[in-house]
PyMOL commands that place a pseudoatom at each C-alpha (Angstrom):
pseudoatom trace, name=CA, resn=MET, resi=1, chain=A, elem=C, hetatm=0, pos=[-10.341, -12.475, -17.186]
pseudoatom trace, name=CA, resn=LYS, resi=2, chain=A, elem=C, hetatm=0, pos=[-11.245, -8.966, -19.465]
pseudoatom trace, name=CA, resn=TYR, resi=3, chain=A, elem=C, hetatm=0, pos=[-8.602, -5.894, -19.821]
pseudoatom trace, name=CA, resn=PHE, resi=4, chain=A, elem=C, hetatm=0, pos=[-9.835, -2.772, -20.193]
pseudoatom trace, name=CA, resn=LYS, resi=5, chain=A, elem=C, hetatm=0, pos=[-7.707, 0.597, -21.143]
pseudoatom trace, name=CA, resn=THR, resi=6, chain=A, elem=C, hetatm=0, pos=[-7.789, 3.106, -17.710]
pseudoatom trace, name=CA, resn=PRO, resi=7, chain=A, elem=C, hetatm=0, pos=[-7.734, 6.768, -17.881]
pseudoatom trace, name=CA, resn=GLU, resi=8, chain=A, elem=C, hetatm=0, pos=[-3.975, 8.356, -18.107]
pseudoatom trace, name=CA, resn=PHE, resi=9, chain=A, elem=C, hetatm=0, pos=[-4.722, 10.319, -15.410]
pseudoatom trace, name=CA, resn=LEU, resi=10, chain=A, elem=C, hetatm=0, pos=[-4.831, 6.707, -13.000]
pseudoatom trace, name=CA, resn=PHE, resi=11, chain=A, elem=C, hetatm=0, pos=[-2.060, 4.749, -14.515]
pseudoatom trace, name=CA, resn=GLU, resi=12, chain=A, elem=C, hetatm=0, pos=[0.287, 5.177, -11.388]
pseudoatom trace, name=CA, resn=VAL, resi=13, chain=A, elem=C, hetatm=0, pos=[-3.031, 4.162, -9.580]
pseudoatom trace, name=CA, resn=LEU, resi=14, chain=A, elem=C, hetatm=0, pos=[-4.330, 1.615, -11.806]
pseudoatom trace, name=CA, resn=GLY, resi=15, chain=A, elem=C, hetatm=0, pos=[-1.926, 1.265, -14.459]
pseudoatom trace, name=CA, resn=GLU, resi=16, chain=A, elem=C, hetatm=0, pos=[-2.368, 1.230, -18.038]
pseudoatom trace, name=CA, resn=LYS, resi=17, chain=A, elem=C, hetatm=0, pos=[-4.826, -1.715, -17.885]
pseudoatom trace, name=CA, resn=GLN, resi=18, chain=A, elem=C, hetatm=0, pos=[-7.551, -3.049, -15.323]
pseudoatom trace, name=CA, resn=SER, resi=19, chain=A, elem=C, hetatm=0, pos=[-9.733, -5.208, -14.779]
pseudoatom trace, name=CA, resn=VAL, resi=20, chain=A, elem=C, hetatm=0, pos=[-13.532, -4.859, -13.435]
pseudoatom trace, name=CA, resn=LEU, resi=21, chain=A, elem=C, hetatm=0, pos=[-12.678, -7.009, -11.339]
pseudoatom trace, name=CA, resn=GLU, resi=22, chain=A, elem=C, hetatm=0, pos=[-9.551, -6.164, -9.629]
pseudoatom trace, name=CA, resn=VAL, resi=23, chain=A, elem=C, hetatm=0, pos=[-11.362, -2.560, -9.404]
pseudoatom trace, name=CA, resn=SER, resi=24, chain=A, elem=C, hetatm=0, pos=[-14.026, -3.323, -7.588]
pseudoatom trace, name=CA, resn=CYS, resi=25, chain=A, elem=C, hetatm=0, pos=[-12.382, -5.279, -5.521]
pseudoatom trace, name=CA, resn=THR, resi=26, chain=A, elem=C, hetatm=0, pos=[-10.532, -1.777, -4.517]
pseudoatom trace, name=CA, resn=VAL, resi=27, chain=A, elem=C, hetatm=0, pos=[-12.834, 0.385, -4.312]
pseudoatom trace, name=CA, resn=ILE, resi=28, chain=A, elem=C, hetatm=0, pos=[-14.802, -2.247, -1.936]
pseudoatom trace, name=CA, resn=PHE, resi=29, chain=A, elem=C, hetatm=0, pos=[-12.310, -2.825, -0.124]
pseudoatom trace, name=CA, resn=ALA, resi=30, chain=A, elem=C, hetatm=0, pos=[-10.995, 0.603, 0.423]
pseudoatom trace, name=CA, resn=LEU, resi=31, chain=A, elem=C, hetatm=0, pos=[-14.423, 1.936, 0.954]
pseudoatom trace, name=CA, resn=LEU, resi=32, chain=A, elem=C, hetatm=0, pos=[-15.701, -0.986, 3.611]
pseudoatom trace, name=CA, resn=GLY, resi=33, chain=A, elem=C, hetatm=0, pos=[-12.309, -0.775, 6.059]
pseudoatom trace, name=CA, resn=SER, resi=34, chain=A, elem=C, hetatm=0, pos=[-12.215, 2.844, 5.831]
pseudoatom trace, name=CA, resn=TRP, resi=35, chain=A, elem=C, hetatm=0, pos=[-15.200, 2.555, 6.993]
pseudoatom trace, name=CA, resn=ILE, resi=36, chain=A, elem=C, hetatm=0, pos=[-14.518, 0.187, 9.798]
pseudoatom trace, name=CA, resn=ILE, resi=37, chain=A, elem=C, hetatm=0, pos=[-11.581, 2.033, 10.538]
pseudoatom trace, name=CA, resn=TYR, resi=38, chain=A, elem=C, hetatm=0, pos=[-13.499, 5.220, 11.066]
pseudoatom trace, name=CA, resn=SER, resi=39, chain=A, elem=C, hetatm=0, pos=[-15.939, 2.800, 13.729]
pseudoatom trace, name=CA, resn=VAL, resi=40, chain=A, elem=C, hetatm=0, pos=[-13.651, 1.989, 15.491]
pseudoatom trace, name=CA, resn=ALA, resi=41, chain=A, elem=C, hetatm=0, pos=[-11.742, 5.340, 15.912]
pseudoatom trace, name=CA, resn=GLY, resi=42, chain=A, elem=C, hetatm=0, pos=[-14.591, 6.863, 17.238]
pseudoatom trace, name=CA, resn=ILE, resi=43, chain=A, elem=C, hetatm=0, pos=[-12.949, 10.008, 15.293]
pseudoatom trace, name=CA, resn=GLU, resi=44, chain=A, elem=C, hetatm=0, pos=[-16.072, 12.513, 14.604]
pseudoatom trace, name=CA, resn=LEU, resi=45, chain=A, elem=C, hetatm=0, pos=[-15.355, 14.055, 10.797]
pseudoatom trace, name=CA, resn=GLY, resi=46, chain=A, elem=C, hetatm=0, pos=[-15.920, 17.374, 11.418]
pseudoatom trace, name=CA, resn=GLY, resi=47, chain=A, elem=C, hetatm=0, pos=[-12.407, 19.464, 10.466]
pseudoatom trace, name=CA, resn=TRP, resi=48, chain=A, elem=C, hetatm=0, pos=[-10.505, 19.878, 7.957]
pseudoatom trace, name=CA, resn=GLN, resi=49, chain=A, elem=C, hetatm=0, pos=[-8.297, 17.640, 9.383]
pseudoatom trace, name=CA, resn=THR, resi=50, chain=A, elem=C, hetatm=0, pos=[-9.882, 14.431, 10.174]
pseudoatom trace, name=CA, resn=VAL, resi=51, chain=A, elem=C, hetatm=0, pos=[-10.889, 14.169, 6.689]
pseudoatom trace, name=CA, resn=VAL, resi=52, chain=A, elem=C, hetatm=0, pos=[-7.422, 14.328, 5.212]
pseudoatom trace, name=CA, resn=ALA, resi=53, chain=A, elem=C, hetatm=0, pos=[-6.439, 12.202, 7.597]
pseudoatom trace, name=CA, resn=PHE, resi=54, chain=A, elem=C, hetatm=0, pos=[-9.920, 9.345, 6.657]
pseudoatom trace, name=CA, resn=ILE, resi=55, chain=A, elem=C, hetatm=0, pos=[-8.729, 10.608, 2.625]
pseudoatom trace, name=CA, resn=LEU, resi=56, chain=A, elem=C, hetatm=0, pos=[-5.492, 8.968, 3.396]
pseudoatom trace, name=CA, resn=ILE, resi=57, chain=A, elem=C, hetatm=0, pos=[-6.729, 5.844, 4.770]
pseudoatom trace, name=CA, resn=VAL, resi=58, chain=A, elem=C, hetatm=0, pos=[-9.476, 4.966, 2.170]
pseudoatom trace, name=CA, resn=ASP, resi=59, chain=A, elem=C, hetatm=0, pos=[-5.805, 5.802, -0.278]
pseudoatom trace, name=CA, resn=VAL, resi=60, chain=A, elem=C, hetatm=0, pos=[-3.653, 2.949, 2.088]
pseudoatom trace, name=CA, resn=LEU, resi=61, chain=A, elem=C, hetatm=0, pos=[-6.392, 0.559, 1.887]
pseudoatom trace, name=CA, resn=ALA, resi=62, chain=A, elem=C, hetatm=0, pos=[-6.699, 0.844, -1.492]
pseudoatom trace, name=CA, resn=GLY, resi=63, chain=A, elem=C, hetatm=0, pos=[-3.760, 0.541, -2.888]
pseudoatom trace, name=CA, resn=CYS, resi=64, chain=A, elem=C, hetatm=0, pos=[-2.862, -2.497, -0.305]
pseudoatom trace, name=CA, resn=ILE, resi=65, chain=A, elem=C, hetatm=0, pos=[-5.724, -3.940, -2.725]
pseudoatom trace, name=CA, resn=ALA, resi=66, chain=A, elem=C, hetatm=0, pos=[-4.405, -2.448, -6.253]
pseudoatom trace, name=CA, resn=ASN, resi=67, chain=A, elem=C, hetatm=0, pos=[-1.346, -2.783, -5.512]
pseudoatom trace, name=CA, resn=PHE, resi=68, chain=A, elem=C, hetatm=0, pos=[-1.334, -6.370, -6.478]
pseudoatom trace, name=CA, resn=SER, resi=69, chain=A, elem=C, hetatm=0, pos=[-3.258, -6.392, -9.836]
pseudoatom trace, name=CA, resn=PHE, resi=70, chain=A, elem=C, hetatm=0, pos=[-1.472, -7.541, -12.152]
pseudoatom trace, name=CA, resn=GLY, resi=71, chain=A, elem=C, hetatm=0, pos=[-2.441, -3.511, -14.238]
pseudoatom trace, name=CA, resn=THR, resi=72, chain=A, elem=C, hetatm=0, pos=[-0.098, -1.803, -11.616]
pseudoatom trace, name=CA, resn=ASN, resi=73, chain=A, elem=C, hetatm=0, pos=[2.556, -4.461, -10.698]
pseudoatom trace, name=CA, resn=GLU, resi=74, chain=A, elem=C, hetatm=0, pos=[3.266, -4.500, -14.788]
pseudoatom trace, name=CA, resn=PHE, resi=75, chain=A, elem=C, hetatm=0, pos=[2.810, -0.482, -14.844]
pseudoatom trace, name=CA, resn=TYR, resi=76, chain=A, elem=C, hetatm=0, pos=[6.352, -0.055, -12.870]
pseudoatom trace, name=CA, resn=SER, resi=77, chain=A, elem=C, hetatm=0, pos=[7.648, -3.614, -13.621]
pseudoatom trace, name=CA, resn=LYS, resi=78, chain=A, elem=C, hetatm=0, pos=[8.253, -0.921, -16.449]
pseudoatom trace, name=CA, resn=ARG, resi=79, chain=A, elem=C, hetatm=0, pos=[9.353, 1.525, -14.549]
pseudoatom trace, name=CA, resn=PRO, resi=80, chain=A, elem=C, hetatm=0, pos=[12.110, 0.615, -12.140]
pseudoatom trace, name=CA, resn=LYS, resi=81, chain=A, elem=C, hetatm=0, pos=[12.521, 5.072, -10.836]
pseudoatom trace, name=CA, resn=ASN, resi=82, chain=A, elem=C, hetatm=0, pos=[8.863, 5.252, -10.961]
pseudoatom trace, name=CA, resn=ARG, resi=83, chain=A, elem=C, hetatm=0, pos=[8.464, 1.571, -7.843]
pseudoatom trace, name=CA, resn=LEU, resi=84, chain=A, elem=C, hetatm=0, pos=[11.234, 3.630, -6.347]
pseudoatom trace, name=CA, resn=ILE, resi=85, chain=A, elem=C, hetatm=0, pos=[9.756, 7.006, -6.587]
pseudoatom trace, name=CA, resn=PHE, resi=86, chain=A, elem=C, hetatm=0, pos=[6.746, 5.455, -5.093]
pseudoatom trace, name=CA, resn=ILE, resi=87, chain=A, elem=C, hetatm=0, pos=[7.598, 4.488, -1.981]
pseudoatom trace, name=CA, resn=SER, resi=88, chain=A, elem=C, hetatm=0, pos=[9.653, 7.114, -1.295]
pseudoatom trace, name=CA, resn=ILE, resi=89, chain=A, elem=C, hetatm=0, pos=[7.123, 9.179, -1.745]
pseudoatom trace, name=CA, resn=HIS, resi=90, chain=A, elem=C, hetatm=0, pos=[5.094, 7.240, 0.899]
pseudoatom trace, name=CA, resn=ILE, resi=91, chain=A, elem=C, hetatm=0, pos=[4.994, 9.199, 4.150]
pseudoatom trace, name=CA, resn=HIS, resi=92, chain=A, elem=C, hetatm=0, pos=[0.826, 8.640, 4.522]
pseudoatom trace, name=CA, resn=ILE, resi=93, chain=A, elem=C, hetatm=0, pos=[1.314, 7.268, 8.131]
pseudoatom trace, name=CA, resn=LEU, resi=94, chain=A, elem=C, hetatm=0, pos=[3.523, 10.089, 9.375]
pseudoatom trace, name=CA, resn=VAL, resi=95, chain=A, elem=C, hetatm=0, pos=[0.478, 11.962, 7.618]
pseudoatom trace, name=CA, resn=ILE, resi=96, chain=A, elem=C, hetatm=0, pos=[-2.144, 10.476, 9.778]
pseudoatom trace, name=CA, resn=ALA, resi=97, chain=A, elem=C, hetatm=0, pos=[-1.147, 10.435, 12.709]
pseudoatom trace, name=CA, resn=TRP, resi=98, chain=A, elem=C, hetatm=0, pos=[0.265, 14.278, 12.542]
pseudoatom trace, name=CA, resn=LEU, resi=99, chain=A, elem=C, hetatm=0, pos=[-3.073, 14.921, 11.682]
pseudoatom trace, name=CA, resn=LEU, resi=100, chain=A, elem=C, hetatm=0, pos=[-4.668, 12.449, 14.424]
pseudoatom trace, name=CA, resn=SER, resi=101, chain=A, elem=C, hetatm=0, pos=[-2.669, 13.143, 17.540]
pseudoatom trace, name=CA, resn=GLU, resi=102, chain=A, elem=C, hetatm=0, pos=[-1.101, 10.215, 17.200]
pseudoatom trace, name=CA, resn=PRO, resi=103, chain=A, elem=C, hetatm=0, pos=[1.743, 9.157, 19.212]
pseudoatom trace, name=CA, resn=MET, resi=104, chain=A, elem=C, hetatm=0, pos=[4.425, 10.387, 16.508]
pseudoatom trace, name=CA, resn=GLY, resi=105, chain=A, elem=C, hetatm=0, pos=[7.979, 8.087, 17.826]
pseudoatom trace, name=CA, resn=ALA, resi=106, chain=A, elem=C, hetatm=0, pos=[5.402, 4.760, 17.063]
pseudoatom trace, name=CA, resn=ALA, resi=107, chain=A, elem=C, hetatm=0, pos=[4.710, 6.767, 13.356]
pseudoatom trace, name=CA, resn=LEU, resi=108, chain=A, elem=C, hetatm=0, pos=[8.176, 7.322, 12.447]
pseudoatom trace, name=CA, resn=ILE, resi=109, chain=A, elem=C, hetatm=0, pos=[9.168, 3.304, 13.917]
pseudoatom trace, name=CA, resn=VAL, resi=110, chain=A, elem=C, hetatm=0, pos=[5.727, 2.589, 11.495]
pseudoatom trace, name=CA, resn=TRP, resi=111, chain=A, elem=C, hetatm=0, pos=[6.747, 4.361, 8.459]
pseudoatom trace, name=CA, resn=GLY, resi=112, chain=A, elem=C, hetatm=0, pos=[11.470, 3.595, 9.249]
pseudoatom trace, name=CA, resn=PHE, resi=113, chain=A, elem=C, hetatm=0, pos=[10.719, 0.257, 9.152]
pseudoatom trace, name=CA, resn=THR, resi=114, chain=A, elem=C, hetatm=0, pos=[8.018, -0.453, 6.707]
pseudoatom trace, name=CA, resn=ILE, resi=115, chain=A, elem=C, hetatm=0, pos=[10.166, 2.089, 3.707]
pseudoatom trace, name=CA, resn=ALA, resi=116, chain=A, elem=C, hetatm=0, pos=[13.643, 0.652, 5.039]
pseudoatom trace, name=CA, resn=SER, resi=117, chain=A, elem=C, hetatm=0, pos=[11.498, -3.087, 3.623]
pseudoatom trace, name=CA, resn=ALA, resi=118, chain=A, elem=C, hetatm=0, pos=[10.282, -2.046, 0.985]
pseudoatom trace, name=CA, resn=PHE, resi=119, chain=A, elem=C, hetatm=0, pos=[13.522, -0.647, -0.575]
pseudoatom trace, name=CA, resn=LEU, resi=120, chain=A, elem=C, hetatm=0, pos=[15.485, -3.563, 0.753]
pseudoatom trace, name=CA, resn=VAL, resi=121, chain=A, elem=C, hetatm=0, pos=[12.187, -5.642, -1.519]
pseudoatom trace, name=CA, resn=ASN, resi=122, chain=A, elem=C, hetatm=0, pos=[12.400, -3.510, -4.113]
pseudoatom trace, name=CA, resn=ALA, resi=123, chain=A, elem=C, hetatm=0, pos=[15.987, -4.297, -4.760]
pseudoatom trace, name=CA, resn=LEU, resi=124, chain=A, elem=C, hetatm=0, pos=[15.660, -8.332, -5.142]
pseudoatom trace, name=CA, resn=LYS, resi=125, chain=A, elem=C, hetatm=0, pos=[13.458, -7.784, -8.060]
pseudoatom trace, name=CA, resn=GLY, resi=126, chain=A, elem=C, hetatm=0, pos=[14.170, -11.065, -10.554]
pseudoatom trace, name=CA, resn=LYS, resi=127, chain=A, elem=C, hetatm=0, pos=[15.303, -13.117, -7.570]
pseudoatom trace, name=CA, resn=SER, resi=128, chain=A, elem=C, hetatm=0, pos=[13.283, -15.974, -7.008]
pseudoatom trace, name=CA, resn=ILE, resi=129, chain=A, elem=C, hetatm=0, pos=[14.069, -15.145, -2.731]
pseudoatom trace, name=CA, resn=GLN, resi=130, chain=A, elem=C, hetatm=0, pos=[11.617, -11.475, -3.332]
pseudoatom trace, name=CA, resn=GLY, resi=131, chain=A, elem=C, hetatm=0, pos=[8.257, -13.046, -2.036]
pseudoatom trace, name=CA, resn=PHE, resi=132, chain=A, elem=C, hetatm=0, pos=[9.649, -15.166, 0.373]
pseudoatom trace, name=CA, resn=ILE, resi=133, chain=A, elem=C, hetatm=0, pos=[12.237, -12.212, 2.124]
pseudoatom trace, name=CA, resn=ALA, resi=134, chain=A, elem=C, hetatm=0, pos=[9.178, -9.151, 1.635]
pseudoatom trace, name=CA, resn=ALA, resi=135, chain=A, elem=C, hetatm=0, pos=[7.287, -11.823, 3.805]
pseudoatom trace, name=CA, resn=ASN, resi=136, chain=A, elem=C, hetatm=0, pos=[9.628, -12.333, 6.236]
pseudoatom trace, name=CA, resn=LEU, resi=137, chain=A, elem=C, hetatm=0, pos=[10.030, -8.768, 6.384]
pseudoatom trace, name=CA, resn=MET, resi=138, chain=A, elem=C, hetatm=0, pos=[6.058, -8.654, 6.632]
pseudoatom trace, name=CA, resn=CYS, resi=139, chain=A, elem=C, hetatm=0, pos=[5.696, -10.428, 9.871]
pseudoatom trace, name=CA, resn=TYR, resi=140, chain=A, elem=C, hetatm=0, pos=[8.400, -9.590, 11.551]
pseudoatom trace, name=CA, resn=GLY, resi=141, chain=A, elem=C, hetatm=0, pos=[6.125, -5.847, 10.833]
pseudoatom trace, name=CA, resn=ILE, resi=142, chain=A, elem=C, hetatm=0, pos=[3.907, -7.640, 12.567]
pseudoatom trace, name=CA, resn=LEU, resi=143, chain=A, elem=C, hetatm=0, pos=[5.346, -8.429, 15.776]
pseudoatom trace, name=CA, resn=LEU, resi=144, chain=A, elem=C, hetatm=0, pos=[6.601, -4.804, 15.829]
pseudoatom trace, name=CA, resn=LEU, resi=145, chain=A, elem=C, hetatm=0, pos=[2.578, -3.128, 15.282]
pseudoatom trace, name=CA, resn=ILE, resi=146, chain=A, elem=C, hetatm=0, pos=[1.693, -5.354, 18.286]
pseudoatom trace, name=CA, resn=TYR, resi=147, chain=A, elem=C, hetatm=0, pos=[4.699, -4.681, 20.402]
pseudoatom trace, name=CA, resn=LEU, resi=148, chain=A, elem=C, hetatm=0, pos=[3.768, -0.811, 19.563]
pseudoatom trace, name=CA, resn=SER, resi=149, chain=A, elem=C, hetatm=0, pos=[0.388, -1.048, 22.203]
pseudoatom trace, name=CA, resn=LEU, resi=150, chain=A, elem=C, hetatm=0, pos=[-0.788, 0.882, 19.652]
pseudoatom trace, name=CA, resn=PRO, resi=151, chain=A, elem=C, hetatm=0, pos=[-4.942, 1.977, 19.441]
pseudoatom trace, name=CA, resn=VAL, resi=152, chain=A, elem=C, hetatm=0, pos=[-6.366, -1.120, 17.113]
pseudoatom trace, name=CA, resn=TRP, resi=153, chain=A, elem=C, hetatm=0, pos=[-7.618, 1.853, 14.943]
pseudoatom trace, name=CA, resn=PHE, resi=154, chain=A, elem=C, hetatm=0, pos=[-4.363, 3.460, 14.390]
pseudoatom trace, name=CA, resn=LEU, resi=155, chain=A, elem=C, hetatm=0, pos=[-2.542, -0.416, 14.317]
pseudoatom trace, name=CA, resn=MET, resi=156, chain=A, elem=C, hetatm=0, pos=[-4.527, -1.375, 11.582]
pseudoatom trace, name=CA, resn=VAL, resi=157, chain=A, elem=C, hetatm=0, pos=[-3.944, 1.670, 9.520]
pseudoatom trace, name=CA, resn=SER, resi=158, chain=A, elem=C, hetatm=0, pos=[-0.341, 1.050, 10.157]
pseudoatom trace, name=CA, resn=MET, resi=159, chain=A, elem=C, hetatm=0, pos=[-1.020, -2.650, 9.104]
pseudoatom trace, name=CA, resn=PHE, resi=160, chain=A, elem=C, hetatm=0, pos=[-2.740, -1.987, 5.468]
pseudoatom trace, name=CA, resn=PHE, resi=161, chain=A, elem=C, hetatm=0, pos=[0.049, 0.525, 5.237]
pseudoatom trace, name=CA, resn=MET, resi=162, chain=A, elem=C, hetatm=0, pos=[2.842, -1.779, 6.005]
pseudoatom trace, name=CA, resn=ILE, resi=163, chain=A, elem=C, hetatm=0, pos=[0.979, -4.370, 3.633]
pseudoatom trace, name=CA, resn=LYS, resi=164, chain=A, elem=C, hetatm=0, pos=[0.507, -1.295, 1.405]
pseudoatom trace, name=CA, resn=VAL, resi=165, chain=A, elem=C, hetatm=0, pos=[3.929, -0.564, 0.615]
pseudoatom trace, name=CA, resn=LEU, resi=166, chain=A, elem=C, hetatm=0, pos=[6.466, -3.660, 1.819]
pseudoatom trace, name=CA, resn=PHE, resi=167, chain=A, elem=C, hetatm=0, pos=[4.236, -6.134, 0.356]
pseudoatom trace, name=CA, resn=SER, resi=168, chain=A, elem=C, hetatm=0, pos=[1.879, -5.808, -1.566]
pseudoatom trace, name=CA, resn=PHE, resi=169, chain=A, elem=C, hetatm=0, pos=[4.121, -2.803, -4.340]
pseudoatom trace, name=CA, resn=ALA, resi=170, chain=A, elem=C, hetatm=0, pos=[7.745, -3.504, -3.715]
pseudoatom trace, name=CA, resn=VAL, resi=171, chain=A, elem=C, hetatm=0, pos=[7.368, -7.080, -4.608]
pseudoatom trace, name=CA, resn=ASP, resi=172, chain=A, elem=C, hetatm=0, pos=[7.362, -8.092, -8.417]
pseudoatom trace, name=CA, resn=HIS, resi=173, chain=A, elem=C, hetatm=0, pos=[4.496, -10.911, -8.225]
pseudoatom trace, name=CA, resn=PHE, resi=174, chain=A, elem=C, hetatm=0, pos=[3.632, -10.936, -12.610]
pseudoatom trace, name=CA, resn=ASP, resi=175, chain=A, elem=C, hetatm=0, pos=[7.702, -10.456, -13.151]
pseudoatom trace, name=CA, resn=LYS, resi=176, chain=A, elem=C, hetatm=0, pos=[7.336, -13.757, -15.803]
pseudoatom trace, name=CA, resn=GLN, resi=177, chain=A, elem=C, hetatm=0, pos=[4.127, -12.854, -16.678]
pseudoatom trace, name=CA, resn=THR, resi=178, chain=A, elem=C, hetatm=0, pos=[5.074, -9.194, -17.371]
pseudoatom trace, name=CA, resn=LYS, resi=179, chain=A, elem=C, hetatm=0, pos=[8.314, -10.233, -19.694]
pseudoatom trace, name=CA, resn=VAL, resi=180, chain=A, elem=C, hetatm=0, pos=[5.692, -12.354, -21.925]
pseudoatom trace, name=CA, resn=ALA, resi=181, chain=A, elem=C, hetatm=0, pos=[2.836, -9.984, -22.185]
pseudoatom trace, name=CA, resn=SER, resi=182, chain=A, elem=C, hetatm=0, pos=[5.950, -7.545, -22.821]
pseudoatom trace, name=CA, resn=GLU, resi=183, chain=A, elem=C, hetatm=0, pos=[7.026, -9.782, -25.230]
pseudoatom trace, name=CA, resn=THR, resi=184, chain=A, elem=C, hetatm=0, pos=[3.409, -10.367, -27.347]
for i in range(1, 184): cmd.bond("trace and resi %d" % i, "trace and resi %d" % (i + 1))
show_as sticks, trace
zoom trace
């Protein structure tokens, strides 16, 4: 697959290099997924709160895919401190809940579980068990989301938020490949 150098202002989002295929898939999923969530939610995009909330939803869905890409993974694999900061600043689900008047208690549970799990998974970087623990925690997270009986659109956003931060981002998916690429 051919990679191109991404503009510096997009490094934190797409890494230093990215492929057309990965960027295309990320954009298509973010837009299509957000449109489906918007359709299911039945919320009008009238006020600034809904516009900001849906921009955050687009970001959640885009990150869900982009964080699986080689370029993004490689960028954060070389910068463990940045990975911790990235996990720490992910309050999207809380802001979306607040902006769209969803129950903050449920949003806090989703956020707390996701962030705590992501920190645990990130601490396992370089260990062969990292992906397994992440998948295990993701499955528990899905059970939690179902148990919370969230509105369908908020369940969708919460699930993608959890995938983005806990499984897509916190796992170093290309650990061995990144080491080889760094050595060449």
